[in-house]
N, C-alpha and C positions, 0 to 999 in steps of 0.2 A: 623359639627365636624366632622365627618366619613371620609370625605376627608381630613382635615389636621390629621389626624391617618395615612393615607395610602400615604401620602404626606411623612409623615417619615420616616415611614419603605420604603419607596424610596429614604430618604437619609442616610436610613444608610443601603441600600444594597451596597455589595462592588464591586457587580459586577453588568452589565447589566442586565434588568430581560430578559430574552430570548422569551418569550411570553408577547412582550409589549399589552397594551389592545386592543385587538384587536374586542373587543363588543365595538358600538360607545355611543353614550352618551343617556340615558332613556329618555330626556327631549328637543326631538329638536327645532331647530331654524325654522325653514324652514319646510314645508309643501306641498307635489308634488304629488296630487293623491294619492294611494298607498303608495311613498315613505317620508320617515320622512329622512331629510339634517338638520346637525349641522356642519358647515363648518366655520373654527379657521385660526387663522393666528398671528406669533409670529414673529419680529423681537428682535436681541439683539445687540449690540453693545459695545465694549468696550477694556481696554488696560489690559494688564497680563503681570507683571514686570519676569517670568520666563516660556515663553511659553514651552518649549524643557524640561522644570521640569528637571534642571542638575543644579549640586551643580555649587558655586560663579566660586569653581576654575577652573572649568571646560569651564569658559567664558560662563555660560548661560547667554541669552537676554529676554530683553522685545517684545513684540510687540502687536497689534491692530487685533484684531478678529469684524467681522460682519456677524451675523448669520439672514437668511429672510426662515421662515419656514410655508408654507401655508399648513392646513390639511381641509382634509372634511370626515366625518361619516355619514355613510347612512343605513338604518334600510325600510327593506321589510316585515310584516307582514301580514301572510296569516292564519288565524285562529289561533291553534294553535301551527304553524311554524312561529320562524320568522327566517330571511336571513338578514345579516350584515357585511359592509367590511369598513376598514378605510384606507387609503392611505396619508402618508404625503412626502414629500422631503425637504430635506435641502442645502443650498448655504449658505455653509461657504470660506468666504475672511479671510488669515490672511498675512498681511503686518508687515516685519520683514525690521530692517536696513539693512540686508545686500540678503534679499531674498522675493519675495510674492507667494501663491499659493491659488489658488481656488479648493474645493474638490465638489463634489455632491452626497449625500447619497438618501436613500428611505428608505424608510419601505411600507408594503402593505396586509392588512390583512383582512382573510375569516370567518366568523363565522355561525353559524348556532343553534339555540337551537328550542326543540322541547318539548311542557308542554304537558302531559296530567295525571291529576287530579292530585294525587301527585308524579306521577315518570315523573320525567324531565331527557333533556338527550342534552349536548352542546358540539360541534367539534369548532376546530378552527384551521388554518391553518394560517402563516405568512411568510411573507420573507422582510429580512434587512439587506440591503447593505450599510454603511455605515466606515466611513472612523474615526477610534475612540482607543484609547491607550488600552495596553493592559490590564492583565488579573486585574479587580477591583482595589484596592487600589494601586497595586503595579504600580508604576512610570516610566513613558518612553513614546517616542515618540509617534504620533495618525501613524497607521499601517491600510491597505483596511480589512476587517472583512463580512466577507458572514454569516447567521443565517438566520434557516431554521426551521420552529416548527411545529407540527404537536400531536394534543390535543385533546382527548375528553375525556368524561365520566358521570355518570348519577348520578341521585340524587331523595329523595325518602325523604317524609316526612309525620310522622303520630301522629297526637299528640303534643306533647313535646320531639319525637324522631324524629331526622336526620339523614339519611346516603348518603354516595357519597362514588364512587369508580370511580378512574380516571387514565388514563395512556396517556404516550404521546412520542414525541423524539426531540431529538435537534442534529441538526450539523452546524460543525460550520470550518467555513473555513477560515484561514489567507490567504495574499497574500505572492506567494512564492518569491517576494525583501523583505518580511517584516525582520528586524534584529534591536533585542536590548540586545546591554549590549555582545554581542557576541552569543546570541541565536536566531536563527532560526524559527519564531514564528509558521509557517509553520508545522516544522517538530518536535514541541513539543508541539503544543497545537491543531491543529485540532485534530475533534473526531467527536463521536458520540455517544450522552449518552440518556439512555432510562431508564422510569424509569414507575412506578405503586405503583398506595397508595388508600390506604382505610381511611376513617373517620368517626368519629360519632358524634354528636350535642346533650345535653339533657340540654331541658329547666327549671333548678332548677326556677326559677321567670321570670315573665313577662320579667325582667330588666336582668337577668342574666344567661348563659350557661355553661356547662361543655363540654370541648371537647377532644377527644384524636385521634390521627390518627399511619399508620403503614405504612411506603413507603422505599422501593428497588429501588435501580437505579445500572447501570451500567456502565460504562464508556469505552469506547473501541477508540483508539489512530490509525489516519490514519496508520501516518509514526514512530511513537516512539509506536509500541504494547508492549515495556516493562514496559510502562507507564501506562497501561489499570488495574482498578481499581475495586472493586463492593464496596456498603456500602448499611447498613440498619439503619433505625433509628426509633424508637417510643417516641411519642411528646406527652402529656397533658396540658391542660389548659384551660381558660375560657376564656368567653367573654360577655362583660358588653358594653351596648344600648348605641346607647349617651341618649338616655333620663335621664341615672341614673347620679347621679352628679360626679360620675366617669364615664368615658365610656372608651372601649379601645379592647384587646386582647394581649392576649399572649399563647406562645407553648413552652415547655420546655424537656427536656426528651435526652435521649440517642441515638448515635450514636457511628457503626461499621464502619470501614473502613478499606479494606486491599488492596493491591497490589502487590502479590504474586513473578512478576518476577522482581521487580526493586527493590526489597532489600529493600527496607522503611519500618520503624518503623509501625507496623498496628495504629489506631487510634479507641481508646475507650474513651469515655467522655462525656462532655456537650456540647449540641449544642442548637439553638434556639432562638428564639426572640420576643421582647414585645412591643407593645408599650400605654402607659398611660395616656390620656387625662382630663382635665380640664377647664370648662368655669366660670367664673364669669362674671356678668357687661357687660365688650364691650372687655373682654379679652381672651383668650386660652391660656395653659401653656402645652405643650408635653415636654415628656420625653419616651426615648426611647432603648432599647439594643437587640445586635446581636449579635450572636456567631456563625460561622457555618468552615466549613473546604475548602480551596479552591485550585487546582491547581496555581503551580507555572509556569512562562516562564522557570524557570531558572530549566533543570532537576533534576541539581546533589543537586537542594535545594528540589525537591519532590511538596511538597504542602507546604501551612501554617493553623497554625488556626487562626481567626481572631476574634477579641472581640472587639466591639463600642458599647461607650455609649453616646448618643447625647441630647441636650435636647434644646427647642426653646419657646419663649415666643411673641406672638401676638397681638396688641391691634388696636383697631377701632378709629380714631378720627371724630367725623364732621359729623360720616354718610358714606364719600365719600375718607377719608385717613387710612390709614394702616399703621403699623410700627410691623416691627420685627426684634427679634435678637437670633441667635443661635451661639452654640456651640457644640460638634464635638471632643470626643476622639476615637482615634481603635491605636488596640497594633497586629498588623501583627509577631507571632511568627510561626518561622519556626523549631523552636527545636524540634516539636513531630514528625517529617518527619525521623530525624536520627535513627539506630538504637543502636548508644549510645551515652549517655547525650553528650549535646554539653551548654557549656558554654561560650561562645566567647560572646562579645553583639553585633559582627554582624551579628549574627543571630535573629537578634527580630528590629522589626521599631517599630517608634511610631508614630503617626500623630495626629495632633492637627488642627483644622479647628476654626474659630469664623469669623461670618459675621455677615450683618444685612441688613433690606429692605427698602424703605422709598417708599409705593405706592399711587396713585389718579383714584379712580373707577371714567371715565369718564360717564359709563354707565354701564348697571348690565352685559355687556357681554365682554367691556373693561376698561386696564387696562394700565397706563401707569408710568413708575418709575425708579429708578435706585439702584440695588444693588452691594453689596462689600464681600468679600471674601477672606482670611489670611488663608493660608494652611503650617505647616511644621511640615518636616519628619528631624527625629534624628534616629541616630542607623545603623541598613545593609543600608539605603540611608540616604543623607543628605542634604537637600535643603529646602529653603523659597519661599514663594513669594504671592504677593499682586493680587486682580483681579477685576476691576472695570466697571459694566456694566449698560448700559441704557438698555431697553427693552419697548417695547410695548406689549401687546396681545389682543386677541378678539377673542371669543367662546370658545370652551370647555376646562371644566381643564382635562379632560382627554387627554391630549396632547400627543402624540408620539414620547418624545423624542429621539433624535439622538446622535449628540453627543453635543452640545451645549446647555446645557439645564440652566437656570438660576442656578447663583450658591446654592445656599442652595434646589433646589428643584430636586436633582441630582436625 
């Protein structure tokens, strides 16, 4: 159940999480002396009716996409100290009527964890180089992007009370030749983001905890310092453990964002995310909501508030088979970034996703199946597309997703 909740959070997230799962699987499949290893392998191949994510009026076309993604996670434990690494590569091949292309993506992460009684320390460093789309649910063609992450934090637990303090830096670098709808992505999106946070969790019952967190972040743009921004958020919520009738977690609260030099309006409002799951017999239902602020690729648009709600239903059949259906509705609202009220419909983009999966578990670690996904944009962007893909997966469920995950596991 826990895995399903986290996967849905990944589906809801409108941007690729910068610090991908750098900590290897906790249940390794291979033991080599002091080392624990979990090798993984993904291969997908399918047809997309609108690869370039363009309106049919501009000549949008379909094509075939094939991705091969091997990965390995390694742990080395020495008393209270654990060292880990995760590495993944992706070979992506795209074939369209008038062109063909091949791209190579890779991810490498290092982690260290030190536990001493009630106090623990965790550090993560990762590097990802991939050919990806622009920010989040804003559409566009793929462009090369590099992300470097450094994170560290302390955790403390005593009785029912747990506390944590974390900080990190994300550096995002787009290729100089990456241009989308007249915007040079290097100039508009290359940035360094620093954040620091503190959180508390109190166990109300063996299955329920109350949570609270405080976070500050500063974004500094390399080529467009006028876009520099600072934000503060205070969140509160609840966590329900998998043994409860319902399980999941939710955190919602207040965010204040300001970018004085850009001339954009400050944002003061509600943000947060939550996932609620329920299991019965051989079925699982998940419902999630996500609301947060993100920079637009278009400097004239500034930023957008993304609100999304998603639901999925999964059922196991005859022990080996699995069926799944999901739906999602997202709204990208650019009107908050304007210094004066904007009433044109073009400042709001709406996205709808529908999809399904049929899979067969060959072994405990291997699945094969078919996944379908349909999406439609209306408003500021207008296009639709359908994607069907066959896949085979082996190994760790914490796959280091690069550019071509399964449609419902974004």
